[in-house]
LUMKOLNU-34690 format. One line per 3 residues: their letters; for each residue x, y, z of C-alpha. Coordinates in nm, 4 decimals, padded with zeros to 6 digits, always signed. Layout:
% LUMKOLNU-34690
A) X,Y,Z | ...
% end
This chain:
% LUMKOLNU-34690
XXX) +10.1734,+11.8449,+14.1276 | +09.9759,+11.6212,+13.8974 | +09.9962,+11.2565,+13.9853
XXX) +10.0306,+10.9781,+13.7326 | +09.7831,+10.7691,+13.5450 | +09.6954,+10.4204,+13.6589
XXX) +09.5198,+10.2338,+13.3805 | +09.3472,+09.9036,+13.4395 | +09.1552,+09.6708,+13.2142
XXX) +08.7816,+09.6501,+13.2623 | +08.6429,+09.4817,+13.5769 | +08.9882,+09.4098,+13.7197
XXX) +09.0774,+09.4724,+14.0830 | +09.4163,+09.6317,+14.1463 | +09.5124,+09.3929,+14.4261
XXX) +09.4588,+09.0913,+14.2004 | +09.6460,+09.2219,+13.8998 | +10.0074,+09.1061,+13.8408
XXX) +10.2319,+09.3586,+13.6704 | +10.2638,+09.1597,+13.3485 | +09.8853,+09.1208,+13.3180
XXX) +09.8359,+09.4865,+13.4009 | +10.0656,+09.5860,+13.1172 | +09.8703,+09.3663,+12.8759
XXX) +09.5399,+09.5137,+12.9901 | +09.6519,+09.8773,+12.9941 | +09.4304,+10.0863,+12.7719
XXX) +09.6016,+10.2761,+12.4914 | +09.6410,+10.6491,+12.5482 | +09.8036,+10.8186,+12.2509
XXX) +10.0074,+10.5040,+12.1847 | +10.3323,+10.5432,+11.9934 | +10.3354,+10.2849,+11.7174
XXX) +10.2184,+09.9542,+11.8646 | +10.3699,+10.0218,+12.2069 | +10.1157,+10.0216,+12.4900
XXX) +10.1220,+10.2584,+12.7817 | +10.3522,+10.1251,+13.0528 | +10.1511,+10.0803,+13.3692
XXX) +10.3077,+10.1692,+13.7019 | +10.0875,+10.0095,+13.9672 | +10.2476,+10.2049,+14.2499
XXX) +10.1340,+10.5336,+14.1043 | +09.7884,+10.6860,+14.1328 | +09.6337,+10.9283,+13.8899
XXX) +09.3764,+11.1751,+14.0148 | +09.1865,+11.3469,+13.7390 | +09.0580,+11.6909,+13.8274
XXX) +08.7151,+11.7191,+13.6741 | +08.6059,+12.0784,+13.6601 | +08.2860,+12.2315,+13.5234
XXX) +08.3728,+12.4061,+13.1977 | +08.3091,+12.7618,+13.0925 | +07.9729,+12.8308,+12.9314
XXX) +07.9747,+12.8553,+12.5549 | +08.0132,+13.2099,+12.4354 | +07.8889,+13.3994,+12.1337
XXX) +07.9198,+13.1989,+11.8137 | +08.1504,+13.3213,+11.5384 | +08.0414,+13.0720,+11.2750
XXX) +08.1644,+13.2777,+10.9814 | +08.5300,+13.2445,+11.0747 | +08.7362,+12.9330,+11.1391
XXX) +09.0460,+13.1148,+11.2680 | +08.9515,+13.1879,+11.6308 | +09.2753,+13.0471,+11.7760
XXX) +09.4997,+13.3162,+11.6250 | +09.5861,+13.6015,+11.8591 | +09.4242,+13.4593,+12.1723
XXX) +09.5575,+13.6132,+12.4921 | +09.3795,+13.3916,+12.7445 | +09.2915,+13.0229,+12.7403
XXX) +08.9278,+13.0904,+12.8207 | +08.8935,+13.3184,+12.5176 | +08.8495,+12.9955,+12.3225
XXX) +08.5364,+12.7879,+12.3656 | +08.3998,+12.4837,+12.1831 | +08.0821,+12.4806,+11.9828
XXX) +07.9086,+12.2193,+11.7732 | +08.0407,+12.0568,+11.4550 | +08.4030,+12.0884,+11.5641
XXX) +08.4232,+12.4664,+11.5292 | +08.5154,+12.7058,+11.8084 | +08.3559,+13.0064,+11.9673
XXX) +08.4894,+13.3263,+12.1103 | +08.4392,+13.4128,+12.4710 | +08.1103,+13.6003,+12.5136
XXX) +07.8962,+13.7762,+12.7713 | +07.7823,+13.4474,+12.9223 | +08.1256,+13.3674,+13.0668
XXX) +08.1262,+13.3622,+13.4444 | +07.7729,+13.2267,+13.4784 | +07.7097,+12.9779,+13.7616
XXX) +07.8155,+12.6177,+13.7167 | +07.4516,+12.5028,+13.7106 | +07.4008,+12.6963,+13.3836
XXX) +07.7158,+12.5437,+13.2422 | +07.5802,+12.2000,+13.3301 | +07.2550,+12.2783,+13.1499
XXX) +07.4537,+12.3790,+12.8399 | +07.6453,+12.0502,+12.8446 | +07.3301,+11.8465,+12.8945
XXX) +07.1548,+12.0247,+12.6079 | +07.4479,+11.9463,+12.3812 | +07.4436,+11.5853,+12.4976
XXX) +07.0767,+11.5542,+12.4040 | +07.1604,+11.6583,+12.0490 | +07.4440,+11.4066,+12.0329
XXX) +07.2255,+11.1208,+12.1585 | +06.9560,+11.2011,+11.9045 | +07.2182,+11.2260,+11.6284
XXX) +07.3773,+10.8931,+11.7271 | +07.0422,+10.7156,+11.7445 | +06.9374,+10.8494,+11.4031
XXX) +07.2635,+10.7896,+11.2132 | +07.4702,+10.5216,+11.3910 | +07.3174,+10.1710,+11.3558
XXX) +07.4705,+10.0415,+11.6790 | +07.3079,+10.3199,+11.8789 | +06.9798,+10.2844,+11.6901
XXX) +06.9693,+09.9340,+11.8389 | +07.1109,+10.0156,+12.1829 | +06.8819,+10.3191,+12.2280
XXX) +06.5744,+10.1719,+12.0581 | +06.3520,+10.2456,+12.3566 | +06.5226,+10.5695,+12.4583
XXX) +06.3661,+10.9122,+12.4137 | +06.6683,+11.1383,+12.3700 | +06.4702,+11.4389,+12.4907
XXX) +06.4085,+11.2613,+12.8222 | +06.7793,+11.2205,+12.8953 | +06.7948,+11.5635,+13.0563
XXX) +07.0036,+11.5012,+13.3701 | +07.3136,+11.3112,+13.4720 | +07.0853,+11.0672,+13.6540
XXX) +06.8948,+10.9821,+13.3366 | +07.2206,+10.9677,+13.1400 | +07.3467,+10.7079,+13.3886
XXX) +07.0583,+10.4807,+13.2881 | +07.2007,+10.4414,+12.9370 | +07.4324,+10.1454,+12.8748
XXX) +07.8083,+10.1905,+12.8857 | +07.9888,+10.1116,+12.5592 | +08.3009,+09.9219,+12.6616
XXX) +08.6153,+09.8840,+12.4570 | +08.5843,+09.5053,+12.4574 | +08.2323,+09.5280,+12.3131
XXX) +08.3455,+09.7846,+12.0573 | +08.6162,+09.5444,+11.9415 | +08.3688,+09.2569,+11.9015
XXX) +08.1137,+09.4703,+11.7184 | +08.3749,+09.6048,+11.4814 | +08.4746,+09.2496,+11.3973
XXX) +08.1114,+09.1714,+11.3223 | +08.0389,+09.4894,+11.1252 | +08.3398,+09.6506,+10.9602
XXX) +08.4718,+09.9084,+10.9705 | +08.3369,+10.0779,+11.2847 | +08.0832,+09.8357,+11.4291
XXX) +07.7917,+10.0652,+11.3508 | +07.9118,+10.3373,+11.5902 | +08.0264,+10.5864,+11.3268
XXX) +07.8064,+10.8090,+11.1114 | +08.0731,+10.8893,+10.8537 | +08.1762,+10.7056,+10.5353
XXX) +08.4748,+10.6790,+10.3033 | +08.5247,+11.0130,+10.1377 | +08.3589,+11.1996,+10.4231
XXX) +08.6221,+11.0903,+10.6752 | +08.9659,+11.2435,+10.6328 | +09.1628,+10.9488,+10.7743
XXX) +09.1108,+10.6131,+10.9427 | +09.3451,+10.4669,+11.2049 | +09.4004,+10.1285,+11.3681
XXX) +09.4727,+10.0847,+11.7373 | +09.5811,+09.7507,+11.8894 | +09.2984,+09.4989,+11.8693
XXX) +09.2593,+09.6135,+11.6020 | +09.0038,+09.8841,+11.6693 | +08.9501,+10.1288,+11.3845
XXX) +08.8878,+10.4989,+11.4448 | +08.7747,+10.7586,+11.1888 | +08.9049,+11.1143,+11.1811
XXX) +08.6547,+11.3699,+11.0585 | +08.7254,+11.6835,+10.8596 | +08.6209,+11.9336,+11.1262
XXX) +08.8718,+12.1798,+11.2687 | +09.0671,+12.0221,+11.5585 | +08.8749,+11.6938,+11.5334
XXX) +09.0490,+11.5435,+11.8394 | +09.0259,+11.8707,+12.0424 | +09.3946,+11.8930,+12.1345
XXX) +09.4329,+12.2681,+12.0699 | +09.3196,+12.3658,+12.4181 | +09.5651,+12.1242,+12.5821
XXX) +09.8440,+12.2674,+12.3690 | +09.7437,+12.6210,+12.4657 | +09.7417,+12.5249,+12.8338
XXX) +10.0966,+12.3912,+12.7883 | +10.2113,+12.7282,+12.6537 | +10.1932,+12.6717,+12.2768
XXX) +10.0866,+12.9739,+12.0729 | +10.0187,+13.0714,+11.7141 | +10.3441,+13.1078,+11.5248
XXX) +10.5254,+12.8306,+11.7138 | +10.7053,+12.5460,+11.5384 | +10.6080,+12.2147,+11.6998
XXX) +10.8356,+11.9099,+11.6802 | +10.5853,+11.6212,+11.6775 | +10.7349,+11.2882,+11.7856
XXX) +10.4144,+11.0893,+11.8090 | +10.3714,+10.8127,+11.5533 | +10.2079,+10.8981,+11.2223
XXX) +10.1372,+10.5426,+11.1079 | +09.8462,+10.3175,+11.2092 | +09.7614,+10.4916,+11.5394
XXX) +09.6239,+10.8488,+11.5401 | +09.8556,+11.0099,+11.7953 | +10.0620,+11.2054,+11.5412
XXX) +09.7540,+11.3362,+11.3645 | +09.5797,+11.4172,+11.6929 | +09.8528,+11.6568,+11.7988
XXX) +09.9169,+11.7882,+11.4470 | +09.5565,+11.8878,+11.3834 | +09.5381,+12.0538,+11.7248
XXX) +09.8568,+12.2464,+11.6564 | +09.7311,+12.3540,+11.3142 | +09.4061,+12.4786,+11.4676
XXX) +09.6106,+12.6822,+11.7136 | +09.8088,+12.8427,+11.4316 | +10.1323,+12.6458,+11.4723
XXX) +10.3580,+12.4878,+11.2113 | +10.4400,+12.1192,+11.2659 | +10.7517,+11.9171,+11.1919
XXX) +10.6391,+11.5486,+11.1638 | +10.9337,+11.3890,+11.3422 | +10.7607,+11.0646,+11.4339
XXX) +10.9525,+10.8079,+11.6382 | +11.3080,+10.6780,+11.6093 | +11.6027,+10.8241,+11.4149
XXX) +11.7330,+10.9989,+11.7251 | +12.0360,+11.1647,+11.5671 | +11.8229,+11.3026,+11.2834
XXX) +11.5745,+11.4326,+11.5417 | +11.8559,+11.6199,+11.7164 | +11.9780,+11.7649,+11.3868
XXX) +11.6297,+11.8781,+11.2843 | +11.5705,+12.0471,+11.6204 | +11.9103,+12.2173,+11.6049
XXX) +11.8497,+12.3369,+11.2482 | +11.4834,+12.4390,+11.2668 | +11.4785,+12.5599,+11.6302
XXX) +11.1228,+12.4587,+11.7272 | +10.9797,+12.6162,+12.0396 | +10.7990,+12.3031,+12.1532
XXX) +10.7952,+11.9227,+12.1557 | +10.5007,+11.6842,+12.1591 | +10.5451,+11.3115,+12.2106
XXX) +10.6212,+11.0682,+12.4904 | +10.8268,+11.2057,+12.7786 | +11.0787,+10.9212,+12.7592
XXX) +11.1575,+10.9926,+12.3928 | +11.2151,+11.3592,+12.4717 | +11.4629,+11.2486,+12.7364
XXX) +11.6335,+11.0207,+12.4804 | +11.6619,+11.3083,+12.2309 | +11.8103,+11.5391,+12.4931
XXX) +12.0582,+11.2739,+12.6079 | +12.1626,+11.2135,+12.2463 | +12.2084,+11.5874,+12.1972
XXX) +12.4357,+11.5958,+12.5035 | +12.6325,+11.3010,+12.3657 | +12.6773,+11.4788,+12.0326
XXX) +12.7609,+11.8090,+12.1949 | +12.4634,+11.9810,+12.0300 | +12.2744,+12.2506,+12.2203
XXX) +11.8963,+12.2674,+12.1790 | +11.8115,+12.5981,+12.3468 | +11.5008,+12.6656,+12.1389
XXX) +11.2963,+12.3948,+12.3148 | +11.1136,+12.5614,+12.6031 | +10.7802,+12.3749,+12.6199
XXX) +10.6470,+12.0209,+12.5833 | +10.3108,+11.8443,+12.5842 | +10.3570,+11.4756,+12.6601
XXX) +10.1389,+11.1669,+12.6849 | +10.1360,+10.7945,+12.6147 | +10.3226,+10.6916,+12.9302
XXX) +10.3938,+10.7934,+13.2871 | +10.5397,+11.1401,+13.3390 | +10.7051,+11.1230,+13.6821
XXX) +10.7849,+11.4367,+13.8773 | +11.1558,+11.3542,+13.8553 | +11.1474,+11.3748,+13.4754
XXX) +10.9317,+11.6880,+13.4810 | +11.1852,+11.8518,+13.7129 | +11.4767,+11.7354,+13.4957
XXX) +11.3144,+11.8973,+13.1930 | +11.2479,+12.2156,+13.3884 | +11.6159,+12.2286,+13.4853
XXX) +11.6899,+12.2431,+13.1103 | +11.4413,+12.5262,+13.0655 | +11.1625,+12.3034,+12.9237
XXX) +10.8178,+12.3302,+13.0865 | +10.6484,+11.9935,+13.0405 | +10.2751,+11.9276,+13.0740
XXX) +10.0683,+11.6164,+13.0160 | +09.7413,+11.5433,+12.8377 | +09.5068,+11.2480,+12.8841
XXX) +09.3553,+11.1449,+12.5504 | +09.2490,+10.8291,+12.3719 | +09.2130,+10.7248,+12.0095
XXX) +08.8416,+10.6680,+12.0721 | +08.7268,+11.0059,+12.2060 | +09.0270,+11.2374,+12.1681
XXX) +09.1207,+11.4779,+12.4471 | +08.9728,+11.3944,+12.7868 | +09.1734,+11.6113,+13.0272
XXX) +09.4891,+11.8183,+13.0341 | +09.7351,+11.9677,+13.2791 | +09.7699,+12.3395,+13.3467
XXX) +10.0337,+12.5487,+13.5273 | +09.8345,+12.4953,+13.8488 | +09.9805,+12.1393,+13.8607
XXX) +09.6758,+12.0198,+14.0566 | +09.5510,+11.7178,+13.8681 | +09.4086,+11.7562,+13.5186
XXX) +09.1233,+11.9742,+13.3960 | +08.8478,+11.8010,+13.2021 | +08.8297,+11.8913,+12.8344
XXX) +08.5323,+12.1065,+12.7388 | +08.4379,+11.8756,+12.4517 | +08.3349,+11.5813,+12.6673
XXX) +08.0874,+11.5055,+12.9417 | +08.2721,+11.2900,+13.1926 | +08.1450,+11.0521,+13.4587
XXX) +08.3218,+10.8430,+13.7215 | +08.1392,+10.5102,+13.7640 | +08.1802,+10.1947,+13.9679
XXX) +08.4002,+09.9578,+13.7643 | +08.2001,+09.6902,+13.5866 | +07.8782,+09.8917,+13.6131
XXX) +07.7419,+10.2177,+13.4804 | +07.6594,+10.3554,+13.8240 | +07.8204,+10.6894,+13.9147
XXX) +08.0252,+10.6909,+14.2349 | +08.0091,+10.9700,+14.4963 | +08.2394,+11.2636,+14.4331
XXX) +08.5931,+11.1880,+14.5447 | +08.5705,+10.8104,+14.5102 | +08.7847,+10.6235,+14.2599
XXX) +08.5997,+10.4729,+13.9672 | +08.6132,+10.4102,+13.5932 | +08.6314,+10.7082,+13.3593
XXX) +08.3268,+10.7080,+13.1275 | +08.3145,+10.9700,+12.8528 | +08.0465,+11.1064,+12.6214
XXX) +08.1853,+11.2915,+12.3194 | +07.9822,+11.6105,+12.2789 | +08.1170,+11.7577,+11.9561
XXX) +08.2039,+11.4627,+11.7325 | +07.9290,+11.4075,+11.4743 | +08.1407,+11.1482,+11.2905
XXX) +08.2025,+10.9094,+11.5818 | +07.9478,+10.9997,+11.8510 | +08.0495,+10.7652,+12.1325
XXX) +07.7975,+10.7833,+12.4174 | +07.9043,+10.6739,+12.7668 | +08.2265,+10.5176,+12.6424
XXX) +08.4014,+10.3178,+12.9140 | +08.7744,+10.3861,+12.8949 | +08.8759,+10.1189,+13.1479
XXX) +09.0854,+10.3855,+13.3262 | +09.0491,+10.4544,+13.6990 | +09.0350,+10.8060,+13.8396
XXX) +08.8525,+11.0358,+14.0828 | +08.7308,+11.3939,+14.1153 | +08.9470,+11.6390,+14.3035
XXX) +08.7560,+11.8951,+14.5109 | +08.7712,+12.2664,+14.4394 | +08.7955,+12.4804,+14.1284
X) +09.0751,+12.4851,+13.8744
% end
C-alpha cells in the first residue's frame, strides 16, 4: 500500500532533526485552518512518479468534459485550466509524452518571464526556447518557499510571481508565514478533479467537504475540483462535530473530503450518538498522515479512503489510486526529484526534494518550486 509522507524543512538532514523542530518545519499540505501537517519521522513516503498520458483531441468549445466519464484516462488536461477528451494519441510511447510536457513547459517559462516580474529578473538571461530538456530545465534556479516568503514581504501581494490582479483572480488565500496564494477563474484551478475521480467520486455525488474554508485554500481546492467533476458540495468545514453528523445523516453524501483524523472523529461521534452513516462509501484525505491502520478501519466501515498530495502553492502534485502502490504524479505538473539544498536531479530511485513546475496555471506560474518535501521515484508503471 501507499506509504506515508515525510516532510522536512529545506536543507535539513533527518538524523539531525528533533521531532519538535521537524513539526515546526513541516511544509503545509492542504492545511486545515492554521494547523500544520503532523510529521511522523518514523514513516517514509515514496511518491510514484509516472509519465502521464499524452494530451488528446481538444474540445475547447465545451467546459463540461467531466460529466459522464467512464474511465479516468478519458479526461486529460490542456492549457488555460480547461480539459481535453481522450483522443487518438493515447497510448503513444512515453518519450512522446515527455516531449508534450516539455513543450508545455516552454510556454509556461516564456509566459512567466513576460508577465511575472520576479521571473523576468530570475530568467533575464534565459532563452525559454532553449529550455527543451530536463537537463536544461535543471539549470534554472529553484524557487524555495523561504525565498517566496521574503519576496512577498518585499513586494506585496505575491512577490512578483503572479501574473494576475485583483478582479482577475477569483480568491486570495493566506498560508502560515503568511504566504499569499491567488486562485484563478479557470475550471478546476487547483487540478483536484482527477484525484477525486481516482478516489471513486463521480458526477452526481454529494461531497461533504471538511477542509477549512477560511484563510487557507484547502476547502476551495477540493470544492472547485468536485464542481468540475459534476458533484454537489456541502461546505462542512472543521469543528461542530455533532452538526457534521446530523448533516451527513440528513443529506446522505456519498463521499467525504478532509483530514483522515477528522473523519475518524465524526464517525466516533456518530457511534456515540447512535446515528448510522451508511451513505459514506468513499473519502479523499490529505493534510496529515494516513496510516494503514486508519485506512483499514475505514474500509471495515465500508469507506474506501485514498490520499492526495497537494500544496497551496501549486495545487495537486500526486494522488493515490486503487493500485495502492505509491502515488501517481498529477498530469498538470512537471516533477523533479533533486538533491536537497541544490537544484541537481538525483538518479531514479534515490530520495530527494520534490521540485514542481506548474504547467497549466497562467495566474501563478511557479517554475521549479521547491516544496521542501522528500520523496523518490518508484520503478514500474502505474
